[in-house]
Steps between C-alpha positions, in 0.01 A plus 500: 500500500468338157288203394539275195272222381618208285335197346659198336325280246431147618734359235782751557832312465632661817306238698642197316847469645462531874337168589376255237120470513481752786506846342596787732671833444870461594628714786782626277240647262314661790823672607569602139151652476565690823823644353325603181206672665724664760710658224184623332334634815808632681802539270836501674599865526846485653768465227711252700216243512439277201174354633317401814621191685295238685540516875246232588237289325231267628274277290181394675249374241537365148387692193340277238399549135221750440547660844486878497778638712525843657834656590479773763813712539565732790810714528629613838776751551686577818778740576845335517371179335449400138140495387319171535240356267247245621313295242198286583386244242135398530287246316138419577523771767760294688857604568723277286840663538679795652821649370698777673751692293753768581 
């Protein structure tokens, strides 16, 4: 298990383009963050893989400026199957998103 904490400044430009006058963290950036932390926490070890791939993603709550987000990564391995990586994104102690990678 690995855990990462991130904070964005209230005026971070990442919040400007999603919805005018309604700043939220775009889902595409959440997925990008998941890729980045997954590579840091669990680098791809098999030479034929370039990176992890998203199997499923769910976005439940919005992340707004000045929210502190926590990414919790858990790797599961099973014989005869590729390893799986589950990422939970929390803000204000609420589950905001889940991303499953293989």
